[in-house]
Residue, then its C-alpha position, 0 to 999 in steps of 0.5 A: x864230155x867232161x874230164x871227170x868222165x874221161x878219168x872214170x871211163x878207164x878205157x883206150x882210144x882205138x878205132x874210133x872206140x873206147x875200149x875198156x882195160x882190165x888193168x889200170x894204174x894210178x896218175x899221181x898229182x906231183x904237187x900233193x901226191x894224191x892219186x889224180x885218176x886210175x889210168x887204163x894200161x893196154x894190153x897186147x890185144x889193144x896194141x894189135x887192134x891199134x895197129x891194124x887199124x891204124x895200118x887199115x886207116x892209111x892202106x884202105x881209108x880215104x884220109x891220104x887220098x883226101x885233097x889237102x884242103x879237106x885234111x886242113x879243114x877237118x883239122x882246123x876244126x879239131x884244133x877249134x874243139x881243143x880250144x873250146x875246152x881250154x878251161x877243162x884242159x889247163x887245169x889238167x895239164x896242171x894236175x898231170x905235170x905240176x906246171x904253173x899255171x902261166x907255163x900251163x897256159x901259155x906253153x903247155x896249151x896256147x903254144x901248141x895250138x898256135x903252132x898246130x894252126x901254123x902247120x895247117x897253113x904250111x900244109x898247103x905248100x905244093x905236093x908236086x914239083x916238077x922237074x927241068x925238062x930235058x932232050x934225051x936219046x932214046x933207043x930208037x936213035x932219036x931224041x925224046x922230050x923227057x920230064x917229071x914230077x917228085x911227089x911228096x907222099x905220106x910215109x904211112x902209120x905213124x907212132x908218137x911217143x910223147x914225154x911227161x914235161x910237155x905232154x899236150x904240147x908234145x901230143x898235139x904237135x907231132x899228131x897234127x902235122x902227121x895227119x896233115x901229111x896224110x898219115x895215120x897216128x898211134x900215140x902214146x903218152x907217158x904213163x905219168x900224163x896219159x889224160x892229155x892224151x885220151x881227151x884228144x880222143x874225145x875231140x876226135x870223136x866230136x869233129x868226126x875225125x875218120x875212124x882209126x886214123x888216131x889211136x891212143x894207148x898207154x903204158x910203159x916201156x913195154x907197150x913202147x917197145x911192142x910199137x916200136x918194133x912192129x913192121x907195120x909202123x912206118x915212122x916213129x917220132x920220140x920226144x924224151x931222154x936220149x937213152x930212151x932214144x937210142x933204145x927206140x932207135x935200137x928197137x926200129x933198126x930191124x925193121x928199118x923203120x925212120x926215127x925222128x928223135x927230139x932228145x936231151x939237151x945240155x945247153x949253153x948260155x954264153x955271157x960276153x963281157x959285153x952283155x947285159x948283165x941283168x938281161x943274161x941273169x933273167x934268161x939264166x933263171x929261166x934255164x933253172x926254173x922253168x918246168x922246175x928244170x925239166x926241159x930239154x932246150x934249157x939253158x943250164x950251163x952258164x958260160x960267163x966271161x970272168x970280167x963279169x962272172x961275179x955280178x952275173x953270179x950275184x945278180x943270179x942269186x938276187x933273182x933265185x931268191x924271188x922265186x916262189x916254189x909252190x902249188x902250181x895252182x897258186x897264181x903267185x907260185x913261179x916254180x912248181x914240183x919235179x914229176x915224181x920222187x925219183x925226178x928229185x932224188x935224182x936231182x939230190x944225187x947230182x948235187x952230191x956229186x957236184x958238191x963232192x967234185x968241189x964245185x961252189x954251191x951258191x944257192x939251192x941244193x935241198x928239198x923245199x922245206x916249207x912244203x910237207x906235200x909234193x916233190x919240190x926242189x929248190x932252184x939250185x946253182x954252182x959257181x966254179x964249175x970246170x966243164x968236165x964235171x958230171x954236173x956240167x956234162x950230164x943232163x939232170x933234169x931238175x932245177x939245177x944250173x952251173x956257171x963256168x968262167x971264160x976269158x976269150x970267145x974262142x974258149x966260150x965256144x969251145x966250152x959250149x961245144x964240148x958237150x955230148x949234146x946240141x939242142x939248144x944255145x944263147x948268147x948275150x952281148x952288146x955286139x950282135x954282129x960278134x954274137x951272130x959270128x959266134x952262133x954259127x960256130x956253136x954245134x947245137x940246133x938253134x941259138x938265141x941271141x939277147x933274150x927270147x923264147x925259142x921262135x918256133x913259130x917262126x916257121x924254122x925247123x926245131x931239133x938237135x944234133x949229137x946226142x940231142x937227136x935227129x930230124x926236125x919238128x915244126x915249119x915246112x921241115x917238120x911237116x915233111x919229116x912225115x912224108x917220103x919223095x917219090x920222083x916220076x919220069x917220063x919221056x915221049 
């Protein structure tokens, strides 16, 4: 099959079959505002079929009873099939998300495959852990020998709800670990980016994934609510905004199902007085322009020592001057569009609020003027920002950063922690030991010292605290989210 065929099919992938839909809606290319294709929309009948199929595949199928080596082999084949279609999938990522080519190739496609392959390897970890052997009294007045094991079991039917900013990444990195653990999956992508999920149905067909293990349904909040409230679902894994995450947690509460939430962020970049200003400014630029600012882990609060703040602001201004905002298919473009007009208008409103609050606009603050079509907005940042300003506290999800001054390390830590979020963070300093001590005091799920992208392939867990969510992805911790533990004791 081809991506063209996928777009024309207008069907959902349920129980290993392509099921047509009566309703469709346009999917817009954010770079030029044209209709990419008409996407299928799930009805209540489709959802019922997906839920029944996923439940039966877990309860009655043989997948969870397979050896781990068998599941690993099938999912390694699945990932190899994805990689063979890279020349089709990467352009689809660009079309649906507006990611520039370099980001689509690395972050959106290559990285999830690398992470998923690592999860295949990690899944060899023992599922049975022996408990200590004890001598214990018994009811006959003598002694028994007691032993036992802890068995790690697949949690059941998983609903994976994925966002529009890194959809292919999340589709792969939620589905593969759940399947590796022995679960069945219903994947619901953002309505803005449905085809990056539906293509996985074609790949499941190609490699012969057992029917019902992976079901893919599309639609808006009403589809999500039908899935998150259904008693047949055992676990929900969601990446998206904190507001939607809170709604999903409330929807899951009556059936007491487990929820893994990777939500928003307002992450701090701390630049100490002894930092390499050029390196720190380059990290600050990435926090503003990567994915046009549509990333939960991005460093949007730049907390800079007042002794070097002017140098930092000037360095960041110069770097932004070299950013080319444009068509993501243009290899020279370094930042593409926002996903929709609503996202661009939201960014404009936050800029207006920041100006009203007395923040100093250094650069940007307007729609990109040389592009007639597409949802483009110039990279923007403010100086002289107080941490209690809305632009410093609320997630814009657009290409906007703020610079906040500080005088002592303790003040920098207090500012960084004074937020409702806690997903990521960074510290730049020539004194790496002191930076490490500060990192330990930050209330956030991850901290980078002196640059680099979050090292997700290290095997370390990824996730947040506070309104950035709970639960972890990647590494053994991420794999274990799709399991529960059962203690089995015996005495002789």
